[in-house]
ZANUVO-384498 format. One record per residue (C-alpha): residue in one letter; x, y, z. Coordinates in steps of 0.2 Angstrom, whole numbers, padded with zeros to 4 digits, always signed. Example, Ala and Ser with C-alpha at 12.3 -4.5 7.8 and 13.67 -1.06 7.14 Angstrom:
BEGIN
a+0062-0022+0039s+0068-0005+0036
***
This chain:
BEGIN
m+0097+0110+0109a+0088+0111+0092r+0073+0099+0088e+0070+0092+0072s+0055+0095+0061e+0045+0082+0053s+0057+0083+0038g+0073+0082+0049l+0076+0101+0048p+0082+0109+0064i+0069+0120+0074e+0079+0131+0085p+0073+0135+0103v+0074+0154+0099y+0073+0164+0081g+0079+0181+0079p+0086+0194+0066a+0101+0184+0064d+0092+0170+0057l+0085+0180+0042t+0101+0190+0038g+0100+0196+0020w+0082+0192+0019d+0072+0203+0007p+0054+0203+0011a+0049+0211-0006g+0057+0196-0016k+0051+0183-0002l+0035+0188+0002g+0027+0201-0011e+0010+0207-0006p-0005+0194-0002g-0012+0190-0020a+0004+0194-0029y+0018+0184-0036p+0027+0175-0028y+0011+0172-0018t+0020+0167-0002r+0007+0176+0008g-0007+0169-0002v-0016+0168-0018y-0030+0181-0016p-0027+0198-0009t-0040+0198+0004m-0039+0179+0008y-0053+0174+0022t-0056+0193+0027g-0071+0193+0015r-0077+0176+0016p-0071+0160+0023w-0063+0146+0014t-0074+0132+0006m-0080+0120+0019r-0078+0104+0010q-0083+0087+0018y-0078+0071+0010a-0091+0057+0011g-0097+0044+0000f-0101+0026+0006g-0113+0010+0002t-0125+0014-0012a-0129+0030-0021v-0145+0033-0011e-0135+0031+0006s-0122+0044+0000n-0136+0056-0007a-0143+0056+0010r-0127+0061+0018y-0124+0075+0005r-0140+0082+0009q-0137+0082+0028l-0120+0090+0025i-0128+0104+0014a-0142+0107+0027h-0128+0108+0042g-0118+0122+0030t-0106+0112+0019t-0102+0124+0005g-0093+0110-0006l-0097+0092-0009s-0083+0080-0011v-0085+0062-0016a-0078+0046-0010f-0078+0030-0021d-0076+0013-0016l-0061+0003-0023p-0069-0006-0036t-0074+0011-0044q-0057+0017-0041m-0049+0002-0050g-0062+0003-0065h-0072-0013-0061d-0090-0016-0060s-0098-0021-0043d-0101-0039-0050a-0082-0040-0056p-0073-0055-0047l-0060-0043-0041a-0074-0032-0034h-0080-0045-0022g-0080-0039-0004e-0075-0022-0007v-0091-0015-0014g-0097+0001-0006k-0084-0001+0009v-0072+0014+0008g-0084+0025-0003v-0099+0024-0016a-0100+0011-0028i-0104+0020-0046d-0106+0007-0060s-0116+0017-0072i-0125+0033-0075e-0139+0027-0067d-0130+0026-0050m-0123+0044-0053r-0142+0050-0056v-0145+0043-0038l-0130+0050-0031f-0136+0067-0036d-0154+0066-0035g-0161+0082-0028i-0146+0092-0028p-0145+0106-0041l-0127+0103-0050d-0126+0122-0053k-0128+0127-0035v-0114+0116-0028s-0096+0114-0031t-0091+0095-0032s-0075+0087-0029m-0072+0069-0035t-0059+0059-0027i-0055+0048-0042n-0040+0046-0052a-0037+0033-0066p-0055+0032-0070a-0057+0052-0069a-0062+0055-0086l-0078+0043-0084l-0084+0050-0067l-0083+0068-0074l-0093+0064-0089l-0106+0055-0079y-0107+0070-0070q-0109+0081-0084l-0122+0068-0092v-0133+0070-0076a-0130+0089-0077e-0137+0089-0093e-0152+0079-0089q-0155+0092-0075g-0155+0106-0088v-0138+0113-0081p-0126+0118-0095a-0108+0112-0094d-0102+0129-0093r-0111+0132-0076l-0102+0116-0068t-0089+0120-0055g-0079+0107-0045t-0063+0097-0046i-0058+0079-0052q-0042+0073-0043n-0036+0065-0059d-0018+0064-0052v-0013+0046-0058l+0006+0048-0055k+0004+0049-0036e-0005+0032-0038y+0011+0023-0044i+0020+0033-0030a+0009+0030-0014r-0008+0022-0016g-0009+0009-0030t-0026+0013-0038y-0019+0014-0056i-0025+0005-0071f-0015+0010-0086p+0004+0012-0088p+0010+0029-0085k+0012+0035-0103p-0008+0032-0109s-0012+0039-0092l-0003+0055-0096r-0011+0055-0113l-0028+0053-0104t-0024+0067-0094a-0020+0079-0107d-0037+0074-0116i-0046+0078-0100f-0037+0096-0100k-0042+0099-0119y-0060+0092-0116c-0064+0104-0101t-0055+0118-0109a-0068+0117-0123e-0083+0110-0114i-0082+0112-0095p-0071+0128-0093k-0075+0132-0074w-0070+0114-0070n-0053+0110-0061t-0046+0097-0071i-0034+0089-0060s-0030+0090-0041i-0012+0086-0039s-0010+0077-0023g+0002+0076-0009y-0009+0070+0003h-0009+0052-0001m+0010+0053-0001a+0009+0060+0017e-0003+0047+0022a+0010+0034+0015g+0024+0041+0026a+0031+0056+0016s+0037+0070+0027p+0032+0088+0023v+0046+0091+0012q+0044+0075+0002e+0025+0079+0000i+0028+0096-0008a+0044+0090-0018f+0036+0075-0026t+0019+0084-0028l+0026+0099-0037a+0038+0088-0048d+0022+0078-0053g+0014+0095-0058i+0028+0099-0069e+0026+0082-0078y+0008+0085-0080v+0011+0103-0088r+0025+0096-0099t+0013+0083-0105a-0001+0096-0110v+0012+0108-0118a+0018+0093-0129a+0001+0089-0134g+0000+0106-0142m-0009+0117-0128d-0003+0133-0122v+0001+0133-0104d-0010+0148-0100d-0025+0139-0108f-0025+0125-0095a-0013+0130-0079p-0027+0142-0072r-0037+0127-0069l-0024+0116-0060s-0025+0114-0043f-0017+0104-0027f-0020+0093-0012f-0011+0093+0003v-0012+0086+0021a-0012+0096+0037r-0001+0087+0051t-0002+0092+0069t+0015+0100+0067l+0008+0117+0065l+0023+0128+0062e+0031+0117+0049e+0015+0114+0041v+0011+0133+0038a+0029+0135+0032k+0026+0121+0019f+0011+0128+0012r+0020+0145+0010a+0036+0137+0002a+0024+0126-0011r+0016+0142-0017r+0033+0152-0019i+0040+0136-0028w+0026+0134-0040a+0025+0153-0045r+0043+0153-0049v+0042+0136-0060m+0026+0142-0069k+0034+0159-0073e+0051+0155-0076d+0051+0138-0082f+0036+0137-0092g+0034+0155-0097a+0017+0157-0090r+0010+0175-0094n-0006+0174-0085p-0005+0177-0066k-0018+0164-0063s-0006+0151-0070w+0007+0155-0057m-0005+0154-0042l-0005+0137-0032r-0022+0134-0026f-0024+0119-0015h-0037+0109-0005t-0032+0103+0013q-0038+0088+0023t-0033+0085+0040a-0020+0070+0043g-0030+0054+0044v-0013+0045+0047q-0012+0053+0064l-0029+0048+0070t-0029+0035+0083a-0041+0021+0087q-0036+0023+0105q-0045+0036+0115p-0053+0042+0098e-0060+0057+0106v-0042+0065+0108n-0043+0065+0088l-0055+0080+0090v-0040+0090+0097r-0029+0084+0083v-0040+0088+0069a-0044+0106+0077v-0024+0110+0076q-0022+0103+0060a-0037+0112+0052l-0029+0128+0061g-0013+0126+0052a-0021+0124+0035v-0030+0140+0037l-0015+0149+0044g-0005+0142+0028g-0019+0149+0017t-0029+0135+0010q-0043+0137-0002s-0055+0123+0004l-0053+0111+0019h-0060+0095+0024t-0059+0090+0043n-0058+0071+0047s-0071+0065+0059f-0064+0059+0076d-0070+0041+0074e-0061+0038+0057a-0047+0028+0064i-0061+0014+0067a-0074+0014+0055l-0084+0026+0044p-0090+0042+0052t-0106+0043+0061d-0118+0058+0057k-0114+0065+0074s-0095+0064+0071a-0096+0071+0053r-0107+0086+0060l-0093+0088+0074a-0079+0088+0060l-0089+0102+0051r-0092+0112+0067t-0073+0113+0069q-0071+0123+0054q-0085+0134+0058v-0078+0138+0075l-0062+0143+0067a-0070+0153+0054y-0083+0163+0065e-0077+0161+0082t-0058+0165+0082d-0049+0180+0074v-0038+0170+0063p-0049+0175+0047a-0047+0194+0051t-0029+0196+0043v-0021+0189+0029d-0006+0178+0032p-0004+0182+0051f+0013+0173+0052a+0022+0185+0039g+0037+0192+0046s+0039+0179+0060y+0056+0174+0062a+0054+0156+0065v+0040+0154+0051e+0051+0163+0038k+0066+0153+0042l+0056+0136+0041t+0049+0141+0026d+0066+0146+0018d+0072+0129+0025v+0058+0119+0019e+0059+0128+0001a+0077+0124-0001a+0076+0106+0005a+0061+0102-0007l+0070+0111-0022d+0085+0100-0018l+0073+0084-0019m+0065+0091-0034r+0082+0092-0043r+0085+0073-0039v+0069+0069-0047e+0074+0080-0063d+0092+0071-0063l+0082+0054-0065g+0072+0061-0081g+0057+0069-0071a+0043+0063-0061e+0037+0048-0074a+0055+0041-0077a+0058+0042-0059i+0042+0032-0055e+0048+0019-0067r+0063+0016-0057g+0053+0016-0041f+0063+0032-0033q+0049+0043-0025k+0041+0026-0018a+0057+0021-0010e+0061+0037-0003i+0043+0038+0007e+0045+0020+0012r+0062+0024+0021n+0053+0040+0030a+0038+0030+0035y+0050+0017+0042r+0059+0031+0052i+0043+0037+0060a+0037+0019+0064q+0054+0016+0073e+0053+0032+0083t+0035+0029+0087d+0039+0011+0093s+0053+0018+0103g+0044+0030+0112e+0055+0044+0105r+0039+0051+0095v+0025+0053+0107v+0008+0049+0101v-0004+0053+0115g-0014+0038+0120v-0004+0025+0110n+0014+0025+0118r+0010+0038+0132f-0004+0043+0143q-0014+0027+0138l-0030+0021+0147d-0030+0004+0158e-0047+0001+0148e-0054+0009+0132e-0072+0015+0132p-0083+0006+0121y-0088+0014+0104e-0101+0008+0091p-0095+0011+0074l-0106+0015+0058r-0106-0001+0048v-0108-0005+0030d-0122-0018+0025p-0114-0032+0017a-0130-0033+0006i-0125-0018-0004e-0115-0030-0016a-0129-0041-0020r-0140-0026-0022q-0128-0017-0035r-0126-0034-0045e-0145-0034-0047r-0144-0016-0053l-0131-0021-0066t-0141-0037-0071r-0155-0026-0075l-0146-0013-0083r-0138-0025-0095s-0155-0033-0100e-0164-0017-0103r-0150-0006-0113d-0147-0008-0132q-0132-0019-0131g-0129-0017-0151a-0127+0001-0147v-0115-0001-0132d-0104-0012-0141s-0103+0000-0156a-0099+0014-0144l-0085+0005-0136t-0077+0000-0152a-0077+0018-0156l-0068+0022-0139k-0055+0008-0144k-0052+0015-0160a-0049+0033-0153a-0038+0026-0140e-0027+0018-0154g-0025+0035-0163e-0024+0053-0157e-0043+0057-0155n-0047+0064-0139v-0055+0048-0131l-0068+0058-0119y-0080+0061-0134p-0082+0043-0139m-0082+0038-0120k-0096+0051-0116e-0107+0043-0129a-0104+0025-0122l-0108+0031-0105r-0123+0039-0112g-0128+0022-0119r-0127+0015-0101a-0110+0007-0104t-0103+0003-0087v-0087+0011-0079g-0080-0007-0080e-0084-0009-0098v-0076+0007-0103c-0060+0004-0092n-0059-0014-0099a-0060-0007-0118l-0046+0005-0114r-0035-0010-0105e-0037-0020-0122v-0028-0005-0130w-0017+0002-0118g-0013-0012-0106s-0012-0012-0088y+0002-0007-0077v+0014-0018-0068p+0025-0010-0055a+0044-0009-0056d+0055-0015-0043a+0060-0003-0029f+0074+0010-0032
***
């Protein structure tokens, strides 16, 4: 009897040639580094060098996060990935009433250029690749990063990294949006244009399925809704007058890696194939780099358990293996204690060591796409692709990703799947080791890393001092210029940069745009 995959697709006990009748390897696979990129976006993949090992970190103050970054670099991390606290993600300063109790809790608090200077103190920005998990205020954090680089003497054309900048998934899965969808998409197009002209090596968006998966999306839903969002961003940029080949090579994606290894490998391969066809056939992109779906992967935080947390080391290793076998370009491995609290130094180091064991002690990187031709994986890849395309057509029938979001379609579909998973877990049909089977009578004590509650007071003091020392008249003039640009069609990033250079705060800049664009109020469920 066939089992079902995470997406509800059948997984047969045995696969053979009959399952791939009429299957054309030339059309379905091609060569590694060639259309349709099923086998990977680069010809040699990891045989020449491993994927980028990018550890996601950030907590408390910029000083504390800077210390963690230096430790990660010393231990062999090849790319930084910055977590921001909720007030920063929502465009509020640390002294805003809504920020109370949340400052520095799930990431680092960044209120102004002064905090960004401290965050990257002693880290040469022309030598590291930095990914910033920030969405609605992505433009602000990118500009602050550029301003700090300028102070280091690093020209913008030498900066490499990524801003997540995927606000559509915020309406679907996370909720850290600020503005309504239309002005948010306009801001995304402005970022594309700005980076094409000013920061050409920067990845302008990381279109994210990870957070949808964390909210309960199946693998099929994850790639279908993520690629549908990608299509919406491309349409927006083209409608704003950009040539698709001017910005598409800098698009990147962000997916989860679950413990269900075979379907995850199939998911990554199917996603590459779908995106290549969409960009080539639907948008007429001519540059092969525009056809490539390059992506970062993070292991599945939602699958980590607070019970018997050491078991998460095994889960993370399996998840990371799936990401590598699926052809990821960079990888973050979660720490085993993240279901309890922020990672300790030791657990963060172990997470990085997990990747290093895969890269240097196994033979997985020795050959490209080792599952190619596997009856099981090729059939699963085809099945995932077909199911994702069907779901993408449903989004298109509603008018595209933005229109479907306004009707609450994607959110409702994900919530239905999350409810199914919860029911299966509660009933024991879905086994979670240490939670509903193989429990311990008594859990071992664990001492988590805790965030100092005095951080908020220190950030408030820094803001008070900043506002007393800066030229308030210059800040007011810069914010007025920003609002004027937002009311018209001018690219808002240029006046935004000048406001931030003059020490306007993240909250002040976002509030200026709120005055023009308004704030988003979610629609009722689909």
